N, C-alpha and C positions, 0 to 999 in steps of 0.2 A: 605229307598231305596237309598236316595242320600248319606247319611252318609256311608252306606255299600259300595256304589260305590266308594266313595272317599277312604275309607280304602283299598278297594280292589286294586285301582290303586296305592296307596302308597306302598302296599305290593309288587306289581310287580316291582316297581322301586328299592326297597331295595334288592330284590333277584338279580337284574342285577348289583348292585354296588359292589358286592363281587368279581365276576370274573374280573371286570375292575381294581379294586385295586390290585388284584393279578398279573395281567399282568404288571402293572406299577412297582410293586416291583421286578418282574423278570427282567425287563429292567434295573432298577437301579442296581440290583445285578450283572448283566452281565457287565455293564460299570465299576463297582468297580473292578470286577475280572480282566478285560482287563487292566485297569489302574495299578492294582497291579502287574500284570505280566510284564507290560512295565517297571514299576519302578524297579522290581526285576531284569529284564534283564539288565537294565541300570546300576544297581549296580554291577551286575556280570561283565559286560564289563569294568566298571571303576575300580573295586576293584580286580577282579580275572583275567580277560582276557585283561587287558590293553595293554600287550605286543603285542598280536595279532592285536589289534585295531591300535596300532602305526604302525605295519608292513603294514597293509592294506592301511593306509592313508599316508604312507611315500611318499615323492616326487619321481617321476620317474627320473632315472639317465641314462646317457650314458657315455661311455669312448671313447674319441677321441685320435687316435694315431697320433703323430707328427713325420714325418720322420727326421732322423738325417742327418746332412751334410755328404755326401759320401766322403770317403777318396780318395786321389789322387793316381795315378799310375805314378811313376817317373823312369827315367833311372838312371844309376849309378852315374851320375853327378848332379842329382837333377832336371833335365829337366822334365817338366810335359808332360806325354804322354796321361793322362786322368785327367781332371780338372773340376772345376765347375765355372760357370759364374752366374752373378745376372740377373734375369729377373724381369721386372716391371709388376705386375699383378693387374688388377682392379677387385675387388670383390663386391658382393651384398649380404646383409644379407637376409636370407631366409624368415624372417618375412615380408619383402616387397612383396614377391611373395605370401605368405600365407594369408596376410590380405587385399590385394587390389583386387578389382573386376576384374581388367584387368591383374592380376598376375604380376604386375610391368612392363607391356609392355611399358607404356609411359616413365618410368624412363630409361629403357634399351635402348629405341630408342634415347633418348636424350644423353645418355652416348656414344652410337655408333656415333652420330653426332659429338660430341666433339673429339672423338678419330679418326674420319675419317674412320670408319669401316662399313662394311655391317652389319646391325642390325640382320639379320636372324640367323646367327650362334650364336650370343650372346643370342638371345631369346631361341634358342634350348637348351642352357646350363642351362636355368632356370628349366628345367625338369630333375628330377631324372630318371636314367635308370631303367626301370621296372615299373615306375609310369604309370597309365592309361593315355593315350593320349600323352605319351612321344615319341619323334622321335627316330629312331633306333640309336644304338651306331655306331660310337663314337660321334655323334652329341650331344646326351644327356650327363648329368653329372653322372659319375659312382662313385663319391665319397660319403662321409658321408652326411647325411641330417642335421647334427648338426654343420657343418662348413659353412662359407660364400661361396657363389657360385663364382668360378673363371670365370668371364665373358670373359676376354680377357687377354692373356699373351704376353710378349715381346712387350708391347706397348711403345709409346714415353713417356718418364718420364715427360717431361715438360707439355704435354697435360694432362696426367693423374693427375698431382698434381692440376690442375685447378678444377678438379671435387670435391675435398675435401674442396675447399674454399667456396663452396655453398651448405652446407648440406640441406638447405631448398629446393633447386632445385633438389638435388641428394640424397634423404634420403636413408640411409643404404649402400651407396657406400663408399668403402675404397680402398686405394692403398697400396699394400704390395710388398715385394721382396721375391723371392724364388730362390733356386739354380737349375741350369740346367746343365746337364752333357755335357761336350764338350771334343773334342779331338784335341789339338792345333797343332799337327804336328811340333814339335821342329826341327829346321834345315831342315825341309821338310820331316822328317821321318813319315811314315804313320803307320806301324806296326799294321794294322787292325786285322790280324789273330792271333796275340799274345795278343793284348789288349782286344779284344772282344767288346761287346756292351750291352746295357740294354734293357729290355722288361718288360711289365706289368705282375704282378703276375697272375698265373692261379688260378681258383677257389679252387682247391685242396691244394694250397699253402697258402691260406688265413687262418690266425688264430691269436687269441689274444696272445697266448704264445710267438710266435716269433715276434709279433708286425707287422705282414704283413697284409695290407689291400688291397682292390681291386685296389687302385691307387698306390700301392708301386711298384717301379721299381727294378727289380732284374737282376743280371748278367746272360746273356744268352750265352756267348761264351768267350773264352780266359781267361785272368786273371780276368776280371770282374766276370766271373762265378766261377772260381776256388777259389778266395778269397772273394767271395761275403759277407759272414758273417762278416769278419773283416772290409771290406770296408764300409758296410752298417751301422755299429755302432749300437747303442741302441736307438730305437725311444722313444720320450717323450709321456707322457700320461696326458690327461686333463679330469677330471671327471666333467660333467656338469649336471645341473638339467633342465629337459625339461617339457613343459606343454603337455596336451593331443594331441596337434597338432604336437608335436615333435620339437617345437621351444625352443631354449635355454633361460632359465630364469635367471640362474646365474651359475658362475663357482664355484665348490665345492673344487677342488684341482688341482694342476698342478705339473708335474714332467718334468723337461727340458730334451731334448734329449742329448745323448752323441755322439759326432762326431765319424765317422768311422776312422779307422787307415789308414795311407798312406802305400802303398806297394812300397818299393824301390826295383827295379829290377837290374839284371846284364846287361841289355841291354845298349848299347851305341848308342845314336842317330846318331853319326857320322858314325858308322859302319852300322847301320840299313839303313840309307839313301843311303849309298854306295852300299849295297846289292840290294836294291830296284831299284836303277837307273841302275846298271850293268845288272840286269836281264831284265829290260825293253829295254835297249839299244841293248843287244846281241840278244834278241828274235826278235826285229825289224830288225836287220841286217840279221838274219837267214831267215826271211820272204823274204827279198830282194833277197836272194840267191835261193829262191824257196822252202824253207821248211815251213811247217805250223807253227811250233814253237808255239803251242797253250797254253801250261801251263809250269810253272817252279817253282823252289824253291831254296832257299839258306839257309843254317844253318851255323852259326859261333859259336863255343863254345871253351872253354878253356880246354885243355886235362888233366890238373892237378887238376881241381876242378869240372868240369862238368857245370860250369856257362855258360849260353847261352848269347852270346854277340849280336847276331842279328838273326832274323828269318823272312825271306821274302817269300811271295807266290804270284804267278801271275796266272790268273788275280786277281786283288785286288779290293777293294771298299773303300769308305770314310765312316768310322764309324759314322760320324756326321749325316748321313742319317737317323739314328735311333732316333736322338734327337727330342722329341716332338711327336713321333709316326711315323712309316714308312708307306708310302702309299702302296696300293696294287700293283701298277705298279712297284714301286721300289723293292718290295719284289719279285715279279715275275722275275724281271731282275736278281736279286742276286742269285736266285735258278735255273735259266734256264741253262740246260746242253748245249744248243747251244751257250751260252755266256761263257762257261767254268765253270759254277757254282762258281761264285766269292766268295761265302761264305765259300767254302771248302778250308781248309789249305792244300796245296800241300806238305808242309814241314813235317807235323805231321800226317795228316789223309789220305794220299793216298799211296798205295803200288805199287811199280814199279819193274820190273826186273832189278837187279843191274848190270848185265852184267860183264865186266872184273874187275870192282871195287871189286869184291869178291875174286879175284885171290890171294891176300896175304893170305887169310884164306885157300885157296886151296893148296898153297905151304906148310903151316904148316900142313895141313892134309896129304899131300903127304909124308912128313917126318915122321909124326905120323904113317903112314901105313908101315914104314920100309925102305923107300927109302933114300939114302944118301943126306944130305944137299949140299955137295960139288960135287955131281956126275954130269955126262954129260947125256943129254937126247935128243933124236931125235925129230926134229921139221919138220915132213913131211907136204906136202900141204894138204893131206887127210888122215884121220884115219878111218878105217873100223871096224864096230862092227856088226858082222853077215852080213846081206845083205844091211846094211845102211852105207852110206858114210858121215862122219862128216868133214867139210872143215875148213881149217885155214882161217883167215881173208884175203880176196882177193886171196885165194887159192895159197898162196906163201909158199915155203919150205925154211927153214933156217939152215938145217943140224943139227949137234950135238952142243947143247948149254947148258949153266948152267941154273939153276932155276932163278938166278938173271936176266939173259938175257931173259928168257922166260917171266918174269914179265915186263921187260923194253920194249920189243917189242910186248908184248901181244900175244905170240904164243899159240893158242888154243889147238893144237894137243898134246902138252906136257901134258896138264891137262886132255885131253880126255883119254890118255893111263893110267895115274896115277889113275884116277877115275874108269876106267873099271877094272883095276887090283884089286883095293880095293873092288869093287862090287863082283867080282868073289871070292875073299878071304872071303867075308861075307856069301857065300852060293848062290850067284847069285839070280835068280828070286824066289827061294824057301825060302829065308830068311824072317823072319816075325818080326824081331826086329831091332831097330836102335842102340841098346846099344853099339855095338862095331864098328860102322861105323865112321871112322876118319873124314870124311867130315862133317857129321851132328854134331859130337861132337865138332869140332872146331867152326863151324859157330854159333851154339846155344850158345857155351861158350863165343863167342864174342858179344852176345846180339841180334843176329838175330832170327826172329821167335817168339819174345815176345815183349810186350810193354816195353819201356825204363823206364816208371814211371815218366816221366816229369810232372811238375805241370801245365799241361794244359789239358782241356777236349778234347774228341774226337780223342784220339790217336789210330791209326790203329795197328794191331798186326804184320803184315808181315807174311811170310809163308816160312817155311823150309819143303819141301815136301818129307819127308822120307817114309818108309814103313808103319808106323802106320797111317800117314796122308793119304796115298793112300787108305788104307782099309776103313778108316772112310768116306772119300769122296765118294768112290765107293758105300758103303752101303747107303749113303744119296741120291745119284743121280742115282742109278741103274735103277729105274723104268723109269725115263725120258730118260736115255741113251738107254735103250732097245727099247723104243718107237721110238726114232730117228733111231735106227738100222733097224726098220721095215719101217719107212716112209721116211727116208732120210731128205734132206734139200731142198725141192723144192723152198723155198723162196729165196735161194741164187742164184744170177744172174750168177756168174762166174762158168762155168762148172767144171773147174779143182778144184777150192776151194770146190765146192759142193761135188764132188767125194771124195776129201780128208776128209772132215768132216764126210761123210757117212762111209768111211772105218774105221776111228777112233772110231765112235760110235759102229760099229759092233765088233771091237776088245775089246773095253772097256765094252761092255755089258756082254761078257763072262768072262773075267778075268782082268778087269780094276783095281783090287786091287793090282796087282803085281807091284813091284818096278823093272822096267826093266833096262837093260844096258843103253838104251837111256836116261832114267831118270837120271841115275848116271852121265853120261858124260855131259849132259846139265847142271846139277847142278854145276859141277866144274867150269863152266865159267859164272855162274849167269844167265842162261837162263832156258827155260822150265817153270816149275811151281814155281820156287823160286821167292820171292818178298820181298822188304824191303822199308821202308820209308827213305827219305833223312836224317831224324833225326837218325834213326838206323845206317845208314852208317857213320854218323858223330861220333856216340858213338863207333862204331867199330874201326875207324881210331884213335880216341882219345886213345883207349886202346893200339893200336900199337905204338902210339907216346909216351905214358907215361911209357912204359915198361911192360904193361900187366894188368892194372887195369881197369876193366869195371865199369864205373861210371854211376850214375843216374843223368841225366841232370836236372838243376834247372834254372828257370827264376827269381823267387822272391828271394831276399837276406834277407830282414828283414821287419818287420812291425813296424811302428813308430806312436806313439801317438801324434797327432798334438797339444795337449794342453800342456803336460808336457815334450814332446820330448823323453820320454822313448821308447826304441826299443827292439824288440824281434827278434832274428835271426830265419830265416826259416830253419828248420832242413834239413840237407843233406840227400839224399836218400841212400839206401844201395849200397855197392860196392862189387865186387867179382874179383877173379883172373882168367884171361883168361887161357885156357889150351894150352899155348904156352911156351915152354922152353925159358930161357933167351937168349941162343945162337941163337935160331931160330928168336927170336924177333929182335936181333941186325942185323941179316942177312936181315930180311925183311925191316928194316929201311934203310939199305944201298941200297937195291934193289929199294925201292920207291924213293930214291933220284936219282938213275940212270934213272928212267923214265923221270924226269924233265931235266936231263943233256943230255942224248943221246937217250932216248926212244921215245915214241909216242908223247911227247910234247917237245922234245929236242930243246933247243935254244929259245923257245917261252916265257920262263920265265927268260931269261938271264938278262933282264933289272933290275930285282929285286935283283940280286946278286951284291956284295958278302955279304951285310949286312942282306939280307932276303932270304936265300936259301929255296926253296920249295921242298917238297917231296910229291908224290901223285900218283894217278892212274886214267887213263881215262877209260871210258866204253862206248860202243856203243851197246845198247840193241835192238834186233830185236823183233818187236811186230806184231802179226798176224793181217793183215788188216790195219795197220798203218805204218807210217814212223818211222825211228830209233829214239830211245831216247838217248840223249847226257848226259853223266856223267863226272864229274871230282871231285874226293874227295882228299883233300890235307891237309898238315899241314906245319907250318913254325914258326921259323927258323928250318931247318932240324936237326941241331946239338943240339938245346935246344928248343923244340916246345912250343910255347905260344898259338897258335890258330889252330883250325881245321876248314876248309872251305869245305862244301859239296854243290855242285851246280849241278842241273839237269834241262834239258829242254826237254819236250816230243815233239816228231816229230821235233827235232832240229838238226839231223845229227850226225856226229861222235863226240866223247867226246872232241877231240882236237879242233873242229871247233866252237863250241858254248858254252858248259859248261866251258871249260878251260878259255876262255876270261872273262867269268863272274867272276870266282874265282880269276883270275889275278887282275881284277879291285878292288876286295875286299882286296886282299893282299896289293895292293898299298896304301890303307888307313891304314890297320893294321900296316904296318911297321912304320908309323908316330906316333903311340901311344906309350907312355912311362909311 
């Protein structure tokens, strides 16, 4: 019994040992298979896919753009209108912020104490803009995470250097120098509207191809904008290795930046400051006489080359206000219409009624229409067109006079009649094209109604309001005009002006596309809808002075490499011949000289003779709801013109009272240049 029991028990154990051994073998086999797979995969990675493995484990890199030294803007004598100065900057390595529990606050506060600065703005700079917890821009740092943090700029260099003497106390702190854009005002010349200023790059402008980063400064007006690419140069590039935190571990390669080229201009600081001071002086004098004299401009250019010698605008501003970033308050002031919108260039970007300064073109148009150049013309006090009376200045009659005298004394009624006759010859109000209109042909041929092509941004077009312009304008504004015809102008306080505007709206709603007789006669004396910039009038008078060539004005003369001195001339713009016969041109030059001798400014320029005889024309533009605009456009010497001077002051009175003295002061400086 016992032996059977023992055998029976042994038998049960033997049957159980078979599956246990099988499970053990299965586990061993699984381990072998996994190990084999691992070894095989390792071999594949090392022998077959090693390039992929290298790519995955390659160090992370970043490319840092280093701005080039910006080129200077110089006047023709080499005086710097825009330059760079050195700023001492204290920086902090980003690893100090990344590796310390207090984000480097203790170090930053000690740095602020040495520099004598408030620590809070410095602490704000340790945050990257967009980083969680960062203060809003511009307090945060908008630059690259791979470059040292610029804690403070324009600091005292002596204090800053003490920081690097104690690296144990100020770990990661360094002192560097960087270039800052400045506008030095040589001889007192501001030239803000022609030089321009810099501003930070917008998000859509940022790109590796152009080397523009978020902290790159770009030209935003004037020559700074026009020649930005040449001035900016080529940025340097540094490739660095970074760890998972974005901190730089080593520099892999470096390409130095290439400095920007200098822009040498045709501006002369002596003439520029003379124009600015004359404008300010005469505007102040006009205000004392009771005129608002709120804005003004002066353009000085050479009639044989188109080179711009000076370009002044008032009100003006100090371009240094943009250095380091402009405040919201300063920007609001510069763009405030109540302050005259100082950012706006009155010389290039504003259109004004040219008034009688357009009359030389009207004489050429009168002759082109078939009237004799040497004929006699009646100058009555009033000229009637239908039921409208068009008055001469001060409603004075001068009898039968020549076209020369009509220009010298500025007789309006002579031009009214010539323009009305030409309008009727074109078909009157039924004409639909300007093709044969002598007044439009001559004025557009002299450069009015189109941009001059000057190498400055923001140029206005001006307006020559012919038949085609009238129809285009009517179609674009008809809906609003007809609405006003129904509602009138209840918001206008003056009853007479309110009724006038309502009547005009009713008339224009029906057939505002028509070029009426009144449009033609107003056009002939530079009134009505015609408008031009001071620069356009300077170009027109340059063409009269040089014998009939309409030039493209240029401010920049050449681009100069500051390293090797090589220069590249700025290409001259296109030119064309004005539609004025040579004989008519000579007659006009003689008549313009007569203006200064015995005409509307007779005797007031005598002090400049005989070595600097001036020829020119005054203009007094009437503006609805405002006081008269004062014009004087001239050139000298009359016998061999070297310079054109166009001066204008809005709400400044007659041309002879305000604009002419501005131009006279500029001529007094021009005569001294040789």
